[in-house]
C-alpha positions as CSV (number, residue, x, y, z in Angstrom):
1,E,15.0,43.0,7.8
2,L,13.8,43.8,11.2
3,H,17.1,44.4,13.0
4,D,20.5,45.9,12.1
5,I,23.1,43.3,11.1
6,N,25.7,45.2,13.1
7,I,23.9,44.2,16.3
8,H,24.3,40.4,16.5
9,I,25.5,37.5,18.6
10,A,28.4,35.3,17.4
11,F,29.1,31.6,17.7
12,R,32.1,29.7,16.6
13,V,32.2,26.2,15.0
14,A,35.0,23.8,14.3
15,S,34.4,23.8,10.6
16,L,32.5,26.6,8.9
17,E,32.4,24.7,5.7
18,D,30.7,21.7,7.3
19,F,28.2,24.0,9.1
20,M,27.4,25.7,5.8
21,K,26.8,22.4,4.1
22,H,24.4,21.4,7.0
23,L,22.5,24.7,6.6
24,D,22.3,24.0,2.8
25,E,20.8,20.6,3.5
26,L,18.2,22.1,5.8
27,G,17.4,24.9,3.4
28,V,18.5,27.6,5.8
29,K,19.4,31.0,4.2
30,Y,22.7,32.6,5.2
31,G,25.3,34.9,3.6
32,N,28.1,37.3,4.2
33,F,28.0,40.7,5.9
34,Q,26.8,42.3,2.7
35,K,23.9,39.8,2.7
36,K,25.1,38.0,-0.5
37,Q,23.3,34.6,-0.1
38,G,25.2,31.3,0.3
39,V,28.7,32.7,0.7
40,S,31.1,33.3,3.6
41,Q,33.6,36.0,3.9
42,T,37.1,36.2,5.5
43,R,37.8,39.0,7.9
44,G,41.2,40.8,8.0
45,D,42.4,38.5,10.8
46,G,41.7,35.4,8.6
47,I,38.5,34.3,10.4
48,K,35.8,33.0,8.0
49,Q,32.2,34.0,8.9
50,I,28.6,33.9,7.8
51,Y,25.4,35.6,9.0
52,L,21.9,34.4,9.3
53,E,18.6,35.7,10.8
54,D,16.6,34.0,13.4
55,P,12.8,33.8,13.1
56,D,12.4,37.1,14.9
57,G,14.8,38.9,12.6
58,Y,17.8,39.0,14.9
59,W,21.2,38.4,13.3
60,L,23.6,35.6,14.2
61,E,27.2,35.4,13.2
62,V,28.9,32.0,12.9
63,N,32.6,31.8,12.4
64,D,35.6,29.5,12.6
65,D,37.7,31.4,15.2
66,K,40.4,29.2,16.7
67,F,41.2,31.2,19.8
């Protein structure tokens, strides 16, 4: 781990489940904030999210926010 997971950029997708399935098909590792692999988490406001690292060790959040 090169960078702190608390410092990240976030993106939203229409379906987090579909996005996770796509990542699985590509063999891309992702997980929740505690870095448990292959699982999402649900925030207190009901938004589901996952985290993954880019090749340089920077963290990305992907969520299903509907704002």
